[in-house]
C-alpha positions as CSV (number, residue, x, y, z in Angstrom):
1,M,-27.3,60.0,-9.9
2,K,-25.5,63.3,-9.2
3,T,-26.8,66.3,-11.1
4,V,-24.9,69.6,-11.4
5,K,-26.1,72.8,-13.1
6,M,-23.5,74.2,-15.6
7,K,-23.6,77.5,-17.3
8,Y,-24.3,77.5,-21.0
9,G,-24.9,80.8,-22.9
10,Q,-27.1,82.9,-20.7
11,G,-28.7,79.9,-19.0
12,Y,-27.9,76.6,-17.4
13,V,-28.0,72.9,-18.4
14,D,-28.2,69.9,-16.1
15,V,-25.3,67.5,-16.2
16,S,-26.1,64.1,-14.6
17,V,-23.5,61.4,-13.8
18,R,-24.0,58.1,-12.0
19,E,-22.6,58.3,-8.5
20,E,-20.4,55.2,-8.8
21,N,-18.7,56.8,-11.9
22,L,-18.2,60.3,-10.4
23,L,-14.8,61.2,-9.1
24,G,-16.1,64.5,-8.0
25,V,-16.8,68.2,-8.9
26,I,-13.6,70.2,-9.4
27,E,-14.3,73.3,-7.3
28,K,-13.6,74.5,-3.8
29,S,-16.0,75.1,-1.0
30,V,-15.1,78.8,-0.4
31,P,-17.5,80.9,1.6
32,D,-18.5,84.2,0.0
33,V,-16.9,87.3,1.5
34,A,-19.1,89.1,4.0
35,E,-18.4,92.6,2.6
36,S,-20.3,94.1,-0.4
37,E,-18.5,94.5,-3.7
38,E,-18.3,98.3,-3.1
39,D,-16.7,97.7,0.3
40,V,-14.1,95.3,-1.2
41,I,-13.3,97.9,-3.9
42,E,-13.0,100.7,-1.4
43,K,-10.8,98.7,0.9
44,A,-8.4,98.0,-1.9
45,L,-8.2,101.6,-3.0
46,A,-7.6,102.7,0.6
47,R,-4.7,100.3,1.1
48,P,-2.7,100.1,-2.2
49,I,0.1,97.7,-2.5
50,G,3.6,99.1,-3.3
51,A,2.3,102.5,-4.3
52,P,0.6,105.6,-2.7
53,R,-3.2,106.0,-2.9
54,I,-4.4,107.2,-6.3
55,E,-5.4,110.6,-4.8
56,Q,-1.7,111.1,-3.9
57,I,-0.5,110.2,-7.4
58,V,-2.7,112.4,-9.7
59,K,-2.9,116.2,-9.6
60,P,-5.8,118.4,-10.8
61,G,-5.5,119.3,-14.4
62,Q,-3.6,116.2,-15.4
63,T,-4.9,113.6,-17.9
64,V,-5.6,110.1,-16.9
65,A,-6.1,107.1,-19.2
66,I,-7.8,104.0,-17.8
67,V,-7.4,100.7,-19.7
68,V,-10.7,98.7,-19.7
69,S,-11.2,95.1,-20.7
70,D,-13.4,94.2,-23.7
71,V,-16.9,92.7,-23.7
72,T,-15.6,89.1,-23.7
73,R,-14.4,89.9,-20.1
74,A,-17.6,91.6,-19.0
75,W,-17.8,88.9,-16.2
76,Q,-15.1,91.1,-14.5
77,R,-17.9,93.4,-13.5
78,M,-16.3,96.6,-14.8
79,S,-19.6,98.4,-14.4
80,V,-19.3,97.9,-10.7
81,Y,-15.7,98.9,-10.0
82,L,-15.1,101.6,-12.7
83,P,-17.5,104.1,-11.2
84,V,-15.8,103.8,-7.8
85,L,-12.3,104.3,-9.3
86,V,-13.5,107.3,-11.3
87,K,-15.1,108.8,-8.2
88,H,-11.7,108.7,-6.5
89,L,-10.1,110.4,-9.5
90,N,-12.9,113.1,-9.4
91,D,-12.3,113.6,-5.7
92,A,-8.6,114.1,-6.4
93,G,-9.5,116.9,-8.8
94,I,-9.5,115.1,-12.1
95,A,-12.4,116.2,-14.2
96,D,-14.4,113.9,-16.5
97,K,-13.0,115.7,-19.5
98,D,-9.5,114.7,-18.5
99,I,-10.3,111.0,-18.2
100,R,-9.9,108.7,-21.2
101,L,-11.3,105.1,-21.2
102,V,-9.4,102.9,-23.7
103,C,-10.8,99.4,-24.4
104,A,-8.1,96.7,-24.4
105,L,-9.2,94.9,-27.5
106,G,-5.8,93.4,-28.3
107,Y,-6.5,91.6,-31.6
108,H,-10.3,91.3,-31.0
109,R,-12.9,92.9,-33.2
110,P,-14.3,96.5,-32.5
111,L,-17.3,96.7,-30.2
112,S,-20.8,98.0,-30.8
113,H,-22.3,100.8,-28.8
114,E,-24.5,98.3,-26.9
115,E,-21.4,96.4,-25.9
116,H,-19.7,99.5,-24.7
117,V,-22.8,100.1,-22.5
118,R,-22.6,96.5,-21.2
119,I,-19.0,97.1,-20.2
120,L,-19.4,100.5,-18.5
121,G,-23.1,100.4,-17.4
122,E,-25.6,103.1,-18.5
123,P,-24.5,105.9,-16.1
124,M,-20.8,105.7,-17.1
125,A,-21.6,105.2,-20.8
126,K,-23.5,108.5,-20.7
127,R,-20.5,110.3,-19.2
128,F,-17.6,108.7,-21.1
129,Q,-16.7,107.5,-24.6
130,L,-15.0,104.1,-24.6
131,I,-12.3,104.2,-27.2
132,D,-11.7,100.9,-29.0
133,H,-8.0,100.2,-29.4
134,D,-6.9,99.4,-33.0
135,C,-3.7,97.3,-32.9
136,E,-3.2,97.7,-36.7
137,N,-3.4,101.5,-36.8
138,R,0.3,102.6,-36.6
139,D,-0.7,106.3,-36.5
140,G,-2.5,105.6,-33.3
141,L,0.5,103.9,-31.6
142,K,3.5,105.2,-29.6
143,F,6.9,103.5,-29.7
144,F,8.7,102.8,-26.4
145,G,11.7,100.8,-27.5
146,T,12.6,97.1,-27.9
147,T,12.8,94.4,-25.3
148,T,15.9,92.2,-24.8
149,R,13.9,89.4,-26.5
150,G,13.5,91.6,-29.6
151,T,9.9,92.7,-29.1
152,P,9.2,96.2,-30.5
153,V,7.0,97.9,-27.9
154,W,4.2,99.9,-29.6
155,M,1.3,101.0,-27.4
156,N,-2.0,102.9,-27.9
157,K,-1.1,106.6,-28.3
158,T,-4.2,107.9,-26.5
159,A,-3.5,105.8,-23.4
160,A,0.3,106.2,-23.5
161,S,0.3,109.9,-23.9
162,A,-1.8,110.6,-20.8
163,D,-0.1,112.0,-17.7
164,H,-1.1,108.8,-15.9
165,L,-2.0,105.4,-17.1
166,I,-4.2,103.1,-15.0
167,L,-4.6,99.4,-15.7
168,T,-7.8,97.6,-14.7
169,G,-8.9,94.0,-15.1
170,A,-9.2,90.6,-13.4
171,C,-6.6,88.1,-12.4
172,T,-7.1,84.5,-13.4
173,Y,-5.0,81.6,-14.6
174,H,-3.8,82.0,-18.2
175,P,-2.8,79.0,-20.3
176,F,0.4,80.4,-21.7
177,V,1.2,83.7,-20.0
178,G,0.7,82.2,-16.5
179,W,-1.8,84.8,-15.3
180,S,-4.4,87.2,-16.7
181,G,-4.7,90.7,-15.5
182,G,-1.8,93.0,-14.6
183,K,0.5,93.6,-17.6
184,K,-1.8,91.9,-20.0
185,S,-3.9,95.1,-20.1
186,L,-1.0,96.5,-22.0
187,L,0.2,93.5,-24.0
188,P,-1.8,92.4,-25.8
189,G,-4.6,94.7,-24.5
190,I,-3.4,98.1,-26.1
191,A,-0.3,96.9,-27.9
192,G,0.4,97.1,-31.6
193,F,-0.1,94.1,-33.9
194,E,3.7,93.8,-34.4
195,T,4.2,93.8,-30.6
196,I,1.6,91.1,-30.0
197,Q,3.1,89.0,-32.8
198,A,6.7,89.2,-31.5
199,N,5.8,88.6,-27.8
200,H,3.3,85.8,-28.3
201,R,5.6,83.8,-30.6
202,W,7.4,82.8,-27.4
203,V,4.6,80.5,-26.6
204,L,5.8,78.0,-29.2
205,G,8.9,75.9,-28.7
206,D,12.0,76.3,-30.8
207,E,11.5,73.0,-32.6
208,I,8.9,72.9,-35.3
209,G,6.3,70.3,-34.5
210,G,7.1,70.6,-30.8
211,G,4.0,72.7,-30.0
212,Q,3.7,74.8,-26.9
213,R,6.8,75.7,-24.9
214,R,6.9,73.8,-21.6
215,E,7.5,77.0,-19.6
216,A,4.5,78.8,-21.1
217,R,1.7,77.4,-19.0
218,N,-0.9,78.1,-16.4
219,G,0.4,79.6,-13.2
220,N,4.0,79.7,-14.3
221,S,5.9,83.0,-14.4
222,G,9.5,82.5,-13.2
223,D,11.0,81.1,-16.4
224,N,8.1,81.8,-18.8
225,P,9.4,83.9,-21.7
226,V,6.0,85.2,-22.7
227,H,5.4,86.6,-19.2
228,L,9.0,87.9,-18.8
229,D,8.9,89.7,-22.1
230,M,5.5,91.3,-21.2
231,M,6.9,92.5,-17.9
232,E,9.8,94.1,-19.6
233,A,7.5,95.9,-22.0
234,A,5.3,97.1,-19.2
235,A,8.2,98.5,-17.3
236,M,9.0,100.6,-20.4
237,V,5.5,102.0,-20.4
238,R,5.5,102.6,-16.6
239,P,1.8,102.6,-15.6
240,S,1.0,104.8,-12.7
241,F,-1.5,102.5,-11.0
242,L,-3.3,99.2,-11.2
243,F,-6.7,98.0,-10.1
244,N,-7.5,94.2,-10.5
245,V,-10.2,92.0,-9.1
246,V,-10.6,88.3,-8.4
247,I,-14.1,87.0,-9.0
248,G,-15.5,84.5,-6.4
249,Y,-17.5,81.4,-7.0
250,N,-20.6,83.6,-6.6
251,G,-19.7,85.5,-9.7
252,K,-19.1,88.7,-7.8
253,I,-16.0,90.7,-6.9
254,N,-14.7,88.9,-3.7
255,Y,-11.2,90.4,-3.8
256,A,-9.6,93.5,-5.2
257,F,-6.1,94.7,-5.4
258,A,-4.8,98.2,-6.1
259,G,-1.4,99.8,-6.3
260,A,1.8,99.2,-8.2
261,W,1.2,97.5,-11.6
262,D,3.5,94.6,-10.7
263,K,3.3,94.2,-6.9
264,A,-0.5,94.5,-6.6
265,H,-1.0,91.9,-9.4
266,E,1.4,89.5,-7.8
267,E,-0.8,89.6,-4.6
268,A,-3.8,88.9,-6.8
269,C,-2.1,85.8,-8.3
270,G,-1.7,84.3,-4.8
271,V,-5.4,84.6,-4.2
272,V,-6.2,82.9,-7.5
273,V,-4.1,79.9,-6.5
274,R,-5.9,79.7,-3.2
275,L,-9.3,79.9,-4.8
276,Y,-9.0,78.1,-8.1
277,G,-6.0,75.8,-8.0
278,I,-7.4,72.5,-7.0
279,P,-5.3,69.3,-6.4
280,I,-7.0,66.2,-7.7
281,P,-6.1,62.6,-6.6
282,E,-6.3,61.1,-10.1
283,R,-7.0,61.8,-13.7
284,S,-10.3,60.8,-15.3
285,D,-11.5,58.8,-18.3
286,L,-14.0,61.6,-19.0
287,T,-14.3,65.2,-17.9
288,I,-17.3,67.3,-18.6
289,A,-16.5,71.1,-18.4
290,S,-18.4,74.3,-19.0
291,Q,-16.6,77.2,-20.5
292,G,-18.6,79.4,-18.0
293,G,-21.5,80.7,-19.9
294,F,-22.0,84.1,-21.7
295,P,-19.8,86.1,-22.4
296,K,-17.1,83.5,-21.8
297,D,-18.6,81.2,-24.4
298,I,-19.5,83.9,-26.9
299,E,-17.3,82.3,-29.5
300,F,-15.6,78.9,-29.9
301,Y,-11.9,79.9,-29.7
302,Q,-12.5,81.4,-26.2
303,T,-13.3,77.8,-25.2
304,G,-9.6,77.1,-25.5
305,K,-9.4,78.1,-21.8
306,A,-11.6,75.1,-20.8
307,F,-9.6,72.8,-23.1
308,Y,-6.4,73.8,-21.4
309,H,-7.7,73.4,-17.9
310,A,-9.6,70.2,-18.5
311,A,-6.6,68.6,-20.1
312,D,-4.9,68.6,-16.7
313,S,-7.7,66.4,-15.3
314,L,-7.7,63.8,-18.1
315,K,-5.8,60.5,-18.7
316,P,-4.0,60.3,-22.0
317,G,-6.6,59.5,-24.6
318,G,-9.4,60.5,-22.3
319,M,-12.6,62.1,-23.3
320,L,-13.7,65.7,-22.9
321,I,-17.2,67.1,-23.2
322,A,-17.0,70.9,-23.3
323,L,-20.2,73.1,-23.0
324,S,-19.9,76.3,-25.0
325,E,-22.8,78.0,-26.8
326,C,-20.7,80.1,-29.2
327,R,-23.5,82.4,-30.4
328,E,-20.9,84.3,-32.5
329,G,-19.5,81.1,-34.1
330,L,-15.8,80.2,-34.2
331,G,-14.4,83.6,-33.5
332,P,-12.3,86.1,-35.5
333,E,-11.2,85.4,-39.1
334,D,-7.8,84.1,-38.0
335,A,-9.5,81.6,-35.7
336,R,-12.0,80.5,-38.4
337,E,-9.1,80.0,-40.8
338,I,-7.3,77.6,-38.4
339,F,-10.5,75.5,-37.8
340,T,-11.7,75.4,-41.4
341,G,-8.7,76.0,-43.7
342,F,-6.3,73.2,-42.8
343,D,-6.4,69.4,-42.7
344,S,-3.6,68.7,-40.2
345,T,-2.1,69.9,-37.0
346,A,1.3,70.3,-38.7
347,E,-0.3,72.7,-41.3
348,R,-2.0,74.7,-38.6
349,E,1.3,75.0,-36.6
350,A,3.1,76.2,-39.7
351,K,0.5,78.9,-40.3
352,V,0.7,80.1,-36.7
353,R,4.5,80.2,-36.8
354,K,4.4,82.2,-40.0
355,L,1.8,84.7,-38.8
356,F,1.0,84.5,-35.1
357,S,-2.2,85.8,-33.5
358,V,-3.8,84.8,-30.2
359,P,-7.1,83.6,-31.8
360,G,-5.1,81.6,-34.4
361,Y,-2.8,80.1,-31.8
362,V,-5.5,79.1,-29.4
363,S,-7.5,77.6,-32.2
364,Y,-4.4,75.6,-33.3
365,Y,-4.0,74.4,-29.7
366,M,-7.6,73.2,-29.5
367,C,-7.2,71.2,-32.7
368,A,-4.0,69.7,-31.4
369,A,-5.7,68.8,-28.1
370,A,-8.3,66.9,-30.0
371,E,-5.5,64.7,-31.4
372,K,-4.5,63.8,-27.8
373,F,-8.0,63.5,-26.3
374,D,-11.4,62.6,-27.7
375,V,-13.3,66.0,-27.7
376,I,-17.0,66.6,-28.1
377,V,-18.4,70.1,-27.8
378,V,-22.0,70.9,-26.9
379,T,-22.8,74.0,-28.9
380,S,-25.2,75.9,-31.0
381,M,-22.7,76.0,-33.9
382,D,-23.1,74.1,-37.2
383,P,-21.1,70.9,-36.8
384,A,-19.8,71.4,-40.3
385,L,-17.6,74.2,-39.1
386,L,-15.4,71.7,-37.3
387,A,-15.5,69.1,-40.1
388,K,-11.7,69.4,-40.8
389,T,-10.8,68.9,-37.1
390,K,-11.2,66.0,-34.8
391,I,-13.6,68.0,-32.6
392,R,-17.2,66.7,-32.8
393,A,-20.1,69.1,-32.2
394,V,-23.5,68.1,-30.8
395,K,-26.5,70.1,-29.6
396,T,-27.2,68.6,-26.1
397,V,-25.3,67.1,-23.2
398,A,-27.5,63.9,-23.4
399,E,-26.4,63.5,-27.1
400,A,-22.7,63.9,-26.0
401,Q,-23.1,61.4,-23.2
402,D,-24.8,58.9,-25.4
403,L,-21.9,59.1,-27.9
404,V,-19.4,58.5,-25.1
405,A,-21.4,55.5,-23.7
406,R,-21.6,53.9,-27.2
407,E,-17.9,54.3,-27.9
408,K,-16.3,53.9,-24.5
409,G,-18.9,52.2,-22.4
410,P,-21.1,53.4,-19.5
411,N,-18.6,53.1,-16.6
412,L,-16.1,55.9,-17.2
413,K,-14.5,57.6,-14.1
414,T,-15.7,61.2,-14.5
415,W,-14.8,64.7,-13.3
416,L,-17.2,67.6,-13.5
417,M,-15.9,71.2,-14.0
418,P,-18.7,73.8,-13.8
419,L,-16.1,76.6,-14.2
420,G,-13.8,75.1,-16.8
421,S,-12.2,78.4,-17.9
422,T,-11.4,79.4,-14.3
423,V,-10.6,76.4,-12.2
424,L,-7.2,74.6,-12.7
425,P,-7.0,70.9,-11.7
426,I,-3.6,70.1,-10.3
427,P,-3.1,66.3,-10.8
428,P,-0.5,64.1,-9.2
429,A,3.0,64.3,-10.8
430,R,3.5,61.7,-13.4
């Protein structure tokens, strides 16, 4: 029997599989970097990619806005890298009073003071106010023009009106943009609701009922219209600088990238492929995947990332057991509506096409995935919340495995994915 600890909420659960059934654990054996997180951060700031050092860009007396990810991305360790970045600004003559921190909420809910502290850390939270972006407050937005794909580019006025705009975040695979980090701090991070709607509609194919566009997928950027539209919008805004991290298997900042908002992010994407793109020799009958623990599994719609990644490891009609605590339930109202308000995938797609939102779309995808695969989620949620979907909810891994054994038998070829929202299986071409 092989036992692997997987993150669930703020703890771990043991997942055990008979050796003869186990195809393997989808992760790489990557040694931790020798340097401290602070050294990794400092090295990136000392050697920016495609841009001068931040000290050569800003001037004393100028205002600087820093875009900061929200609490669902606290795993990015903002409280570690933000103090270093701010110190470099201070050393360049930028006073605290001229630095504005704007939280890239996109279409997420406003945060509490405690969540602001979790993001910034106590010392930074005492020095700075973290301003929550409100995508629906038109008075708080600035207009930059319209992309060639027809997206009106509205951005947070506090951030966009500063002399310099700095983007921060982490680079990972993204299931329909291609990559997180980079320009996503702007769109959807601090974009207007109308901008998010127009851009993200490109994830759906032109044909009703066709679901997600083929080009809009993990790790794809060259012909991905969602990505290309975002890039065009970002070029209109013209950020002065970017700082992005890549988190290692140890949960710490193993790599950092600073410099031009596009070129530095491109370098980060290459490292993500090296760390988290994992070729697999075959697809499984069953994959057991953790969303990655708190805060990644704070709400159910966030678990869409694990659904996307695990799907690439499964045979058609295979089974997925997803571990996701979901202490805040299904997610925002538009996610809840998709899960609880419709009886079919077609109805859900029609709703998303009429009024697009990221939580709504990802929730639709999860319901559609449960039409292709047999999905069981191990969660603290009330199973009744998923009654109108084909996703079944149970309380423990053992209960999920018992269900699988009764319905499919005890001898299923199985992959384990401890980092389901991060690692991308790359199966043989069909």
